[in-house]
LOVO-252621 format. One record per residue (C-alpha): residue in three letters; x, y, z; residue number from 1. Coordinates in steps of 0.25 Angstrom, whole numbers, plus 5000, padded with zeros to 4 digits. Example, Ala and Ser with C-alpha at 12.3 -4.5 7.8 and 13.67 -1.06 7.14 Angstrom:
@code ala px 5049 py 4982 pz 5031 pos 1
@code ser px 5055 py 4996 pz 5029 pos 2
! end
This chain:
@code met px 5178 py 5016 pz 4844 pos 1
@code arg px 5165 py 5011 pz 4838 pos 2
@code thr px 5165 py 4997 pz 4833 pos 3
@code arg px 5156 py 4990 pz 4822 pos 4
@code thr px 5145 py 4988 pz 4833 pos 5
@code lys px 5138 py 5000 pz 4839 pos 6
@code gly px 5141 py 5001 pz 4854 pos 7
@code ile px 5154 py 4993 pz 4854 pos 8
@code gln px 5167 py 5002 pz 4854 pos 9
@code ser px 5182 py 4999 pz 4853 pos 10
@code thr px 5192 py 5005 pz 4863 pos 11
@code ala px 5206 py 5009 pz 4859 pos 12
@code asn px 5212 py 4996 pz 4865 pos 13
@code gly px 5202 py 4987 pz 4857 pos 14
@code gly px 5192 py 4985 pz 4868 pos 15
@code lys px 5177 py 4986 pz 4866 pos 16
@code val px 5167 py 4994 pz 4873 pos 17
@code ile px 5152 py 4992 pz 4873 pos 18
@code asn px 5144 py 5006 pz 4874 pos 19
@code lys px 5130 py 5004 pz 4869 pos 20
@code glu px 5116 py 5008 pz 4873 pos 21
@code tyr px 5106 py 4996 pz 4870 pos 22
@code arg px 5091 py 4997 pz 4873 pos 23
@code gly px 5093 py 5008 pz 4883 pos 24
@code lys px 5104 py 5001 pz 4891 pos 25
@code arg px 5119 py 5005 pz 4890 pos 26
@code leu px 5130 py 4995 pz 4887 pos 27
@code phe px 5144 py 4999 pz 4890 pos 28
@code val px 5155 py 4990 pz 4893 pos 29
@code arg px 5170 py 4989 pz 4890 pos 30
@code leu px 5173 py 4975 pz 4884 pos 31
@code gly px 5188 py 4976 pz 4883 pos 32
@code glu px 5195 py 4970 pz 4872 pos 33
@code val px 5185 py 4961 pz 4865 pos 34
@code ser px 5182 py 4959 pz 4850 pos 35
@code gln px 5171 py 4966 pz 4843 pos 36
@code asp px 5163 py 4953 pz 4842 pos 37
@code glu px 5164 py 4951 pz 4857 pos 38
@code ala px 5159 py 4965 pz 4860 pos 39
@code glu px 5147 py 4964 pz 4850 pos 40
@code thr px 5144 py 4950 pz 4857 pos 41
@code trp px 5144 py 4957 pz 4871 pos 42
@code leu px 5135 py 4969 pz 4866 pos 43
@code arg px 5125 py 4959 pz 4860 pos 44
@code gln px 5124 py 4951 pz 4873 pos 45
@code glu px 5121 py 4964 pz 4881 pos 46
@code gln px 5111 py 4968 pz 4871 pos 47
@code ile px 5104 py 4955 pz 4872 pos 48
@code arg px 5105 py 4956 pz 4887 pos 49
@code ile px 5098 py 4970 pz 4887 pos 50
@code asp px 5087 py 4965 pz 4877 pos 51
@code asn px 5084 py 4953 pz 4886 pos 52
@code glu px 5084 py 4962 pz 4899 pos 53
@code leu px 5074 py 4972 pz 4892 pos 54
@code glu px 5065 py 4961 pz 4887 pos 55
@code gln px 5065 py 4955 pz 4901 pos 56
@code gly px 5062 py 4969 pz 4906 pos 57
@code lys px 5050 py 4970 pz 4897 pos 58
@code lys px 5045 py 4957 pz 4903 pos 59
@code arg px 5048 py 4962 pz 4917 pos 60
@code asn px 5040 py 4975 pz 4917 pos 61
@code phe px 5035 py 4983 pz 4929 pos 62
@code ala px 5022 py 4974 pz 4930 pos 63
@code ile px 5030 py 4961 pz 4931 pos 64
@code ala px 5040 py 4967 pz 4941 pos 65
@code ser px 5028 py 4972 pz 4950 pos 66
@code arg px 5022 py 4958 pz 4950 pos 67
@code lys px 5035 py 4953 pz 4954 pos 68
@code tyr px 5036 py 4963 pz 4965 pos 69
@code leu px 5022 py 4960 pz 4970 pos 70
@code glu px 5026 py 4945 pz 4971 pos 71
@code asp px 5038 py 4949 pz 4979 pos 72
@code cys px 5030 py 4957 pz 4988 pos 73
@code glu px 5020 py 4946 pz 4990 pos 74
@code arg px 5031 py 4936 pz 4993 pos 75
@code arg px 5037 py 4945 pz 5003 pos 76
@code lys px 5023 py 4947 pz 5009 pos 77
@code val px 5024 py 4962 pz 5008 pos 78
@code arg px 5013 py 4969 pz 5016 pos 79
@code thr px 5010 py 4979 pz 5006 pos 80
@code leu px 5008 py 4970 pz 4994 pos 81
@code asp px 4994 py 4975 pz 4990 pos 82
@code leu px 4999 py 4989 pz 4991 pos 83
@code ile px 5011 py 4986 pz 4982 pos 84
@code ala px 5002 py 4979 pz 4972 pos 85
@code tyr px 4992 py 4991 pz 4972 pos 86
@code his px 5004 py 5001 pz 4968 pos 87
@code ile px 5009 py 4991 pz 4957 pos 88
@code thr px 4994 py 4991 pz 4952 pos 89
@code leu px 4995 py 5006 pz 4951 pos 90
@code ile px 5008 py 5007 pz 4944 pos 91
@code leu px 5007 py 4995 pz 4934 pos 92
@code pro px 4998 py 5003 pz 4923 pos 93
@code tyr px 5010 py 5013 pz 4922 pos 94
@code ile px 5022 py 5004 pz 4922 pos 95
@code gly px 5018 py 4990 pz 4922 pos 96
@code ser px 5022 py 4987 pz 4908 pos 97
@code lys px 5035 py 4994 pz 4909 pos 98
@code pro px 5049 py 4987 pz 4910 pos 99
@code leu px 5055 py 4989 pz 4923 pos 100
@code glu px 5066 py 4997 pz 4916 pos 101
@code ala px 5055 py 5007 pz 4912 pos 102
@code val px 5050 py 5010 pz 4926 pos 103
@code his px 5055 py 5023 pz 4932 pos 104
@code ser px 5050 py 5036 pz 4938 pos 105
@code gly px 5047 py 5041 pz 4924 pos 106
@code ser px 5038 py 5029 pz 4920 pos 107
@code leu px 5030 py 5031 pz 4933 pos 108
@code gln px 5027 py 5046 pz 4931 pos 109
@code ser px 5013 py 5043 pz 4924 pos 110
@code phe px 5009 py 5034 pz 4936 pos 111
@code cys px 5013 py 5045 pz 4946 pos 112
@code asp px 5006 py 5056 pz 4938 pos 113
@code ser px 4993 py 5048 pz 4937 pos 114
@code arg px 4993 py 5044 pz 4952 pos 115
@code ile px 4995 py 5058 pz 4957 pos 116
@code asn px 4987 py 5066 pz 4946 pos 117
@code asp px 4976 py 5056 pz 4943 pos 118
@code asp px 4974 py 5048 pz 4956 pos 119
@code gln px 4978 py 5060 pz 4965 pos 120
@code val px 4987 py 5051 pz 4974 pos 121
@code ser px 4998 py 5057 pz 4982 pos 122
@code ser px 5013 py 5056 pz 4978 pos 123
@code thr px 5015 py 5046 pz 4990 pos 124
@code thr px 5004 py 5037 pz 4984 pos 125
@code val px 5011 py 5037 pz 4971 pos 126
@code asn px 5025 py 5034 pz 4978 pos 127
@code arg px 5019 py 5021 pz 4984 pos 128
@code thr px 5018 py 5016 pz 4970 pos 129
@code leu px 5031 py 5021 pz 4965 pos 130
@code glu px 5038 py 5014 pz 4977 pos 131
@code val px 5032 py 5001 pz 4972 pos 132
@code val px 5037 py 5003 pz 4958 pos 133
@code arg px 5051 py 5006 pz 4964 pos 134
@code ser px 5051 py 4993 pz 4973 pos 135
@code val px 5047 py 4985 pz 4960 pos 136
@code leu px 5059 py 4991 pz 4952 pos 137
@code asn px 5069 py 4989 pz 4964 pos 138
@code lys px 5065 py 4975 pz 4965 pos 139
@code ala px 5067 py 4973 pz 4950 pos 140
@code ala px 5081 py 4980 pz 4950 pos 141
@code arg px 5086 py 4974 pz 4963 pos 142
@code val px 5079 py 4961 pz 4966 pos 143
@code trp px 5073 py 4954 pz 4955 pos 144
@code arg px 5082 py 4947 pz 4945 pos 145
@code gln px 5081 py 4941 pz 4931 pos 146
@code glu px 5085 py 4927 pz 4927 pos 147
@code asn px 5099 py 4932 pz 4923 pos 148
@code gly px 5100 py 4939 pz 4937 pos 149
@code leu px 5098 py 4953 pz 4932 pos 150
@code pro px 5088 py 4962 pz 4939 pos 151
@code trp px 5075 py 4965 pz 4933 pos 152
@code leu px 5079 py 4979 pz 4933 pos 153
@code ser px 5093 py 4984 pz 4931 pos 154
@code ser px 5090 py 4996 pz 4941 pos 155
@code ala px 5078 py 5002 pz 4948 pos 156
@code pro px 5075 py 5016 pz 4944 pos 157
@code leu px 5072 py 5027 pz 4954 pos 158
@code ile px 5058 py 5028 pz 4956 pos 159
@code glu px 5055 py 5043 pz 4961 pos 160
@code met px 5045 py 5045 pz 4971 pos 161
@code leu px 5035 py 5056 pz 4970 pos 162
@code asp px 5037 py 5068 pz 4980 pos 163
@code glu px 5027 py 5065 pz 4992 pos 164
@code thr px 5020 py 5075 pz 5001 pos 165
@code pro px 5018 py 5068 pz 5014 pos 166
@code arg px 5003 py 5067 pz 5017 pos 167
@code leu px 5000 py 5070 pz 5032 pos 168
@code pro px 4991 py 5060 pz 5040 pos 169
@code tyr px 4976 py 5065 pz 5040 pos 170
@code pro px 4969 py 5059 pz 5052 pos 171
@code leu px 4954 py 5060 pz 5050 pos 172
@code thr px 4945 py 5068 pz 5060 pos 173
@code trp px 4932 py 5062 pz 5064 pos 174
@code glu px 4924 py 5070 pz 5055 pos 175
@code glu px 4933 py 5067 pz 5043 pos 176
@code gln px 4932 py 5052 pz 5047 pos 177
@code ile px 4917 py 5053 pz 5047 pos 178
@code lys px 4916 py 5060 pz 5033 pos 179
@code leu px 4926 py 5050 pz 5027 pos 180
@code phe px 4921 py 5037 pz 5032 pos 181
@code ser px 4907 py 5041 pz 5029 pos 182
@code glu px 4911 py 5041 pz 5014 pos 183
@code leu px 4917 py 5028 pz 5014 pos 184
@code pro px 4911 py 5015 pz 5009 pos 185
@code gly px 4907 py 5005 pz 5020 pos 186
@code his px 4919 py 4996 pz 5019 pos 187
@code leu px 4929 py 5008 pz 5019 pos 188
@code glu px 4922 py 5015 pz 5031 pos 189
@code leu px 4924 py 5002 pz 5039 pos 190
@code met px 4939 py 5002 pz 5036 pos 191
@code ala px 4941 py 5017 pz 5038 pos 192
@code leu px 4934 py 5016 pz 5052 pos 193
@code phe px 4943 py 5004 pz 5055 pos 194
@code ala px 4956 py 5012 pz 5051 pos 195
@code val px 4953 py 5024 pz 5060 pos 196
@code asn px 4951 py 5015 pz 5072 pos 197
@code thr px 4963 py 5006 pz 5070 pos 198
@code gly px 4973 py 5014 pz 5062 pos 199
@code leu px 4976 py 5002 pz 5053 pos 200
@code arg px 4982 py 5005 pz 5039 pos 201
@code asp px 4974 py 5003 pz 5026 pos 202
@code glu px 4980 py 4990 pz 5023 pos 203
@code asn px 4978 py 4984 pz 5036 pos 204
@code ile px 4963 py 4987 pz 5036 pos 205
@code cys px 4961 py 4982 pz 5022 pos 206
@code gly px 4968 py 4969 pz 5025 pos 207
@code leu px 4963 py 4967 pz 5039 pos 208
@code lys px 4959 py 4952 pz 5041 pos 209
@code trp px 4950 py 4945 pz 5051 pos 210
@code glu px 4961 py 4935 pz 5053 pos 211
@code trp px 4969 py 4946 pz 5060 pos 212
@code glu px 4958 py 4948 pz 5071 pos 213
@code arg px 4961 py 4944 pz 5085 pos 214
@code phe px 4949 py 4945 pz 5094 pos 215
@code ile px 4951 py 4948 pz 5109 pos 216
@code pro px 4940 py 4942 pz 5117 pos 217
@code glu px 4943 py 4950 pz 5130 pos 218
@code leu px 4940 py 4963 pz 5122 pos 219
@code lys px 4930 py 4958 pz 5112 pos 220
@code arg px 4938 py 4965 pz 5101 pos 221
@code ser px 4948 py 4961 pz 5091 pos 222
@code val px 4961 py 4966 pz 5086 pos 223
@code phe px 4967 py 4963 pz 5072 pos 224
@code val px 4982 py 4958 pz 5072 pos 225
@code ile px 4987 py 4963 pz 5058 pos 226
@code pro px 4999 py 4954 pz 5054 pos 227
@code ser px 5013 py 4960 pz 5053 pos 228
@code ala px 5013 py 4957 pz 5038 pos 229
@code glu px 5001 py 4966 pz 5036 pos 230
@code phe px 5005 py 4978 pz 5045 pos 231
@code lys px 5014 py 4989 pz 5042 pos 232
@code gly px 5027 py 4987 pz 5049 pos 233
@code asn px 5026 py 4972 pz 5048 pos 234
@code arg px 5021 py 4970 pz 5062 pos 235
@code glu px 5008 py 4964 pz 5068 pos 236
@code his px 4998 py 4975 pz 5072 pos 237
@code val px 4986 py 4973 pz 5082 pos 238
@code ala px 4975 py 4982 pz 5076 pos 239
@code ile px 4967 py 4987 pz 5088 pos 240
@code leu px 4952 py 4989 pz 5086 pos 241
@code asn px 4945 py 5000 pz 5093 pos 242
@code asp px 4929 py 5000 pz 5094 pos 243
@code ala px 4927 py 5006 pz 5081 pos 244
@code ala px 4937 py 4997 pz 5073 pos 245
@code trp px 4931 py 4985 pz 5080 pos 246
@code arg px 4917 py 4988 pz 5076 pos 247
@code val px 4922 py 4990 pz 5061 pos 248
@code ile px 4928 py 4976 pz 5063 pos 249
@code glu px 4915 py 4970 pz 5068 pos 250
@code ala px 4908 py 4976 pz 5056 pos 251
@code cys px 4917 py 4970 pz 5046 pos 252
@code arg px 4917 py 4956 pz 5053 pos 253
@code gly px 4912 py 4945 pz 5044 pos 254
@code thr px 4912 py 4952 pz 5031 pos 255
@code his px 4925 py 4945 pz 5026 pos 256
@code pro px 4932 py 4933 pz 5030 pos 257
@code glu px 4946 py 4939 pz 5029 pos 258
@code tyr px 4947 py 4954 pz 5029 pos 259
@code val px 4940 py 4964 pz 5038 pos 260
@code phe px 4937 py 4975 pz 5028 pos 261
@code thr px 4932 py 4971 pz 5015 pos 262
@code tyr px 4923 py 4977 pz 5003 pos 263
@code gln px 4912 py 4970 pz 4996 pos 264
@code asn px 4906 py 4975 pz 4983 pos 265
@code glu px 4892 py 4970 pz 4986 pos 266
@code lys px 4886 py 4976 pz 4972 pos 267
@code lys px 4896 py 4967 pz 4965 pos 268
@code lys px 4894 py 4956 pz 4975 pos 269
@code leu px 4909 py 4954 pz 4977 pos 270
@code pro px 4914 py 4947 pz 4989 pos 271
@code ala px 4920 py 4956 pz 5000 pos 272
@code lys px 4935 py 4959 pz 4998 pos 273
@code arg px 4947 py 4966 pz 5005 pos 274
@code ile px 4948 py 4981 pz 5003 pos 275
@code asp px 4962 py 4984 pz 4998 pos 276
@code thr px 4963 py 4998 pz 5004 pos 277
@code ile px 4954 py 5009 pz 5011 pos 278
@code asn px 4960 py 5019 pz 5001 pos 279
@code asn px 4951 py 5015 pz 4989 pos 280
@code thr px 4942 py 5024 pz 4980 pos 281
@code ala px 4931 py 5024 pz 4990 pos 282
@code trp px 4940 py 5029 pz 5001 pos 283
@code gln px 4946 py 5040 pz 4992 pos 284
@code asn px 4932 py 5044 pz 4987 pos 285
@code ala px 4927 py 5045 pz 5001 pos 286
@code arg px 4939 py 5054 pz 5005 pos 287
@code ser px 4936 py 5063 pz 4993 pos 288
@code arg px 4921 py 5065 pz 4996 pos 289
@code val px 4924 py 5070 pz 5010 pos 290
@code ser px 4936 py 5078 pz 5006 pos 291
@code leu px 4946 py 5070 pz 5014 pos 292
@code ala px 4955 py 5065 pz 5002 pos 293
@code gln px 4967 py 5067 pz 5011 pos 294
@code val px 4963 py 5056 pz 5020 pos 295
@code arg px 4971 py 5043 pz 5017 pos 296
@code val px 4967 py 5029 pz 5023 pos 297
@code his px 4980 py 5030 pz 5031 pos 298
@code asp px 4974 py 5042 pz 5038 pos 299
@code leu px 4964 py 5033 pz 5045 pos 300
@code arg px 4976 py 5027 pz 5052 pos 301
@code his px 4981 py 5041 pz 5055 pos 302
@code thr px 4967 py 5045 pz 5060 pos 303
@code tyr px 4967 py 5033 pz 5070 pos 304
@code ala px 4981 py 5037 pz 5075 pos 305
@code gln px 4977 py 5052 pz 5077 pos 306
@code arg px 4965 py 5048 pz 5085 pos 307
@code leu px 4973 py 5039 pz 5094 pos 308
@code arg px 4982 py 5051 pz 5097 pos 309
@code glu px 4970 py 5060 pz 5099 pos 310
@code ala px 4965 py 5050 pz 5109 pos 311
@code gly px 4978 py 5050 pz 5117 pos 312
@code val px 4982 py 5035 pz 5114 pos 313
@code ser px 4997 py 5034 pz 5117 pos 314
@code asn px 5008 py 5032 pz 5107 pos 315
@code glu px 5010 py 5018 pz 5111 pos 316
@code asp px 4995 py 5014 pz 5109 pos 317
@code arg px 4994 py 5022 pz 5096 pos 318
@code ala px 5006 py 5014 pz 5091 pos 319
@code val px 5000 py 5001 pz 5094 pos 320
@code leu px 4986 py 5005 pz 5088 pos 321
@code met px 4992 py 5010 pz 5075 pos 322
@code gly px 5002 py 4999 pz 5073 pos 323
@code his px 5014 py 5007 pz 5076 pos 324
@code ala px 5019 py 4999 pz 5088 pos 325
@code thr px 5032 py 4991 pz 5087 pos 326
@code ser px 5030 py 4984 pz 5100 pos 327
@code asn px 5026 py 4969 pz 5101 pos 328
@code met px 5012 py 4969 pz 5097 pos 329
@code ser px 5009 py 4956 pz 5104 pos 330
@code glu px 5006 py 4963 pz 5116 pos 331
@code his px 4994 py 4970 pz 5109 pos 332
@code tyr px 4986 py 4957 pz 5109 pos 333
@code ala px 4985 py 4958 pz 5124 pos 334
@code thr px 4970 py 4961 pz 5127 pos 335
@code pro px 4973 py 4973 pz 5137 pos 336
@code thr px 4982 py 4979 pz 5126 pos 337
@code val px 4972 py 4978 pz 5115 pos 338
@code ser px 4961 py 4983 pz 5125 pos 339
@code arg px 4969 py 4995 pz 5128 pos 340
@code leu px 4972 py 4998 pz 5113 pos 341
@code ile px 4957 py 4997 pz 5109 pos 342
@code asp px 4954 py 5007 pz 5120 pos 343
@code met px 4965 py 5016 pz 5114 pos 344
@code ala px 4960 py 5014 pz 5100 pos 345
@code asn px 4946 py 5017 pz 5104 pos 346
@code leu px 4951 py 5031 pz 5108 pos 347
@code val px 4951 py 5035 pz 5094 pos 348
@code thr px 4936 py 5035 pz 5093 pos 349
@code lys px 4935 py 5045 pz 5105 pos 350
@code thr px 4943 py 5056 pz 5097 pos 351
@code gly px 4930 py 5060 pz 5088 pos 352
@code asp px 4916 py 5065 pz 5090 pos 353
@code ala px 4908 py 5053 pz 5093 pos 354
@code met px 4895 py 5060 pz 5091 pos 355
@code thr px 4899 py 5065 pz 5077 pos 356
@code leu px 4903 py 5051 pz 5073 pos 357
@code leu px 4890 py 5044 pz 5078 pos 358
@code arg px 4882 py 5054 pz 5070 pos 359
@code val px 4889 py 5049 pz 5058 pos 360
@code val px 4887 py 5035 pz 5062 pos 361
@code asn px 4872 py 5037 pz 5063 pos 362
@code gly px 4871 py 5045 pz 5050 pos 363
@code asn px 4865 py 5040 pz 5037 pos 364
@code arg px 4875 py 5031 pz 5029 pos 365
@code asn px 4870 py 5024 pz 5017 pos 366
@code gly px 4876 py 5010 pz 5013 pos 367
@code asn px 4869 py 4997 pz 5009 pos 368
@code ser px 4881 py 4988 pz 5008 pos 369
@code arg px 4885 py 4979 pz 5019 pos 370
@code ala px 4898 py 4986 pz 5019 pos 371
@code glu px 4892 py 4999 pz 5022 pos 372
@code ser px 4883 py 4993 pz 5032 pos 373
@code arg px 4895 py 4987 pz 5040 pos 374
@code ala px 4902 py 5001 pz 5039 pos 375
@code thr px 4890 py 5008 pz 5044 pos 376
@code lys px 4888 py 4999 pz 5056 pos 377
@code ala px 4903 py 4999 pz 5059 pos 378
@code lys px 4904 py 5014 pz 5058 pos 379
@code gly px 4893 py 5015 pz 5068 pos 380
@code leu px 4898 py 5005 pz 5078 pos 381
@code ala px 4912 py 5011 pz 5077 pos 382
@code leu px 4909 py 5025 pz 5078 pos 383
@code ala px 4898 py 5023 pz 5089 pos 384
@code ala px 4910 py 5017 pz 5097 pos 385
@code leu px 4914 py 5032 pz 5099 pos 386
@code thr px 4903 py 5034 pz 5109 pos 387
@code leu px 4908 py 5023 pz 5118 pos 388
! end
């Protein structure tokens, strides 16, 4: 039976029941034998609590939660911090100002539609951003606590992933490599050439540091020892440089004190800076101009792996060169081992038409910046190695 206060009911035995929806939240509790005043006091307190939670929720919108998530990732030294930050930058214009309770699959629909229809990215690419959103909401619901001990979010909603169609690897043929690389600006051409001759991933090439270089006097050649914190699988990787990759390194030497691959906007007279990703607008435009839009940056790694197989390099050596090995990497510092692996890596240059490549090297390429000059020189030196 209803009482004088809406939401408070009396039972047959004189007890009180709270059954009320307040600001979108359901309040239902059996208080037992209490007075009307006591029941009203309990209801007012719960309403105040909900008011406070909602006000705090407005202050803790998705943008604030994202910042806390990035701080947590930085403190834990998460290897993919820059990539996570990139995905958060993509999603903030759509849900950044929304309270955490208002973030769900429905509120993400406009983002998904825009990325697929306007930016023409794959469902897999969109899902990478949705995964970051899901991680932020899970942290808010399960880990982060308010001053009163309650979680930032009462429960994390189900963020539905888009259906994915797996994209098969696309190793480049030599002819396709020539066409694509000739369209790239100088700094990207160097990086792409390095990728197909080392098999390193995009983030490792962009973040390659001179301090990781280890020179081997007996071979007059260096390797780069990528720390475990920077390499997928959290293990140290010794990057072996074949003749082509070594000539790229030599062409880049002295251009920046910290990073191997950098970009300098000479028109604006800006200092050289690290390149965040090979997969930028220049890369995407170059792909389109030569009708190779299906080629991803990661396909440069697939190209290296495919050429190692074509050259007859053993599974064990391929695993080491590609960074798949799980054995003790310390033995790969040994000079005889490095020498043998360099020989194996050089075999990839024997799988193509050397004369065709040399004709491209000797062709007419325009470029008046220092970056273009370095790229042209490195390309000529690297591809000329095919005749050795």
